[in-house]
N, C-alpha and C positions, 0 to 999 in steps of 0.2 A: 030544634034542640039548642042551636047556637044562641038564639035569643033568650031562651029560658035559662041557660047556663050563665049567660052574661048578666041577666037580671039577678040571679042568685049571688053572683060575685059582687054586683053593685050593692046589694043589700048587706053583704058582709062588710064591704068597704065603707058603708055609710057610718059605721061605728068607728070612733077613734081607735087606732091600732093598740095603743097601750091599755085602753079600757077593755077592749076585747080580750087581750092577753091576760089581763087581771081577772076578768070574768071566768075565763077558761081555767086559769090556775086555781081560783077559789072553788069553782065547780068540781074540780078534781082533787080538792083537798090540799093544795099547795105542794111544795117540793120541786126539785130541779126538773124532773120530767114533765110535770104539769106545766111549769113555766115555759119549757121548751116547746111543748105542744101548743101552748097559747101563742107563742111567737110565730110558730109555723102557720097556725090557722089565720092569724092576723095578716100574714104576708101573702097567702095564697091568691087573693083577688088581684094583687098587683102583678104577680107572675102570670096569672091566667089572661089578664087583659093584654099584657105585653106579648105573650105567646100567640094570642089570637091575631093581634095586629101584624105580628111578624109573619105568621103563616099566610094571612091574606095578602100581604105584600109580596111574598115569595111566589105564591100561586099565580101572580100576574106576570111572571117572567116567561119569556118564550120557551125556554128549555123544559118548563113543566108541561106546556101545551104539546111540545114535541114528544115528550115521554108518554103522555096520554095518547097521542096520535099513533105512536108505535105499539100500542097495546099494553102499556104499563098499567098495572092494577093500582088502585088508590094506595094500598099498603106499600107497594114497591116505590111509588112516587114519594110517599111520606118518608120511608126509610132511607132511600138513597138520594133524594133531592131536597126535600123540605127540611128534614131534621138536621143534616149537616150545616145548612145555611142558617138555621135558627139557633144553633147551639152556641155560636159566638155571642150573639145578643144575650142569650140566657146566662152565659158564663159571666159576662160583665154585670148583668143584673144581680146574680148571686154574690159577686164580690161587693157590690154596692149595698145590698141588703144585709150583708154580714155585719157591717158597722152598726146598722139599726138593731140587729139582734143582740149585739154586745151591750149596747146602751139599755135596751129593754130588759134583758136578763139581769143586768146589774140593778136596774130600778126595781124589778120584781123581788130580787134578793134583798134590796135595801128595805122594802116595806114588809118583808117577812113572808113573801109568797114564792120565793125561789128556793135556792139551796138552803139546807139546814146548817146550823152553826159550825160543826166541825169541818164542813166542806170548804176548801179554799176558793172562794168566789168573791169577786170584787165588790158587789153590793153588800154582802155579808160582812166583809172586811171593813167597809166604810161604817156600817151600822155599829159593829163591835168597837171600832176606834173612836166613835163619837163621844163615848163616855169618858175617854181619856184626853180628848182634844183640849179641854179647858184647863187641864192639869199640866200642860206643857208638852205632852206627847202628841204633837200635831201631825207627825209623820205617819201615824197609824191611819189617818184619813186621807192625807195628801197623796201618798204614794199609790194606793189603789186608784184614786181618782186620776192621777197621772198615767197609770197603766191603762185605764179606760180611754183616756185622751189619745195616747200613743197608738193603741190598737185601732181605734176608730179612724184616726187620721191615716194610719198605715193602710187600712183596708180601702179607704176612699182613694188614696194615691194609687194603690194597686188596681182598683177598678178603672181609674182614669187612664193608667198606663195600658191596661188590657184593651180598653176601648181604642186607644191610638194604635197599638200593635195589631190588633185583630181587625182594624178597619171599621169601627163602629160608626153609627150614623152621625154622631156629633164629634168625630175626631178632628 
């Protein structure tokens, strides 16, 4: 089962994430929720691979062997030993992927596959502001772009800090 699931994840990961998100958004007719679902589907393989490697790493610890030797069921071991140790890694991964999600959603909104015009979304704001950029109203495109920049850098700094505080593998 593990091999089959990882091959499915590899097949999904073989497509460039932005193209996969665009294909899902187009397939669902566009809109904010279609774009969000596209981003989620395009990031699932990376979470699945990380979680698999983390679980395999944690299962090699002596306390897992001790738990099983004392009669702990697989569900007990998963709930009380593996999940708490894997949660920190997944939290750091979530913070890292959040920046990717911001950029991808803004990109999908920019090309018209994300949020609709009245929705305040950075990609839509940049698209709407482009028609005024050459008339001297440059701030209509610059400030949403700076908002994306600040949000992505902020989430990457948060992920880095979480990794250091929670004792991630690369801290």
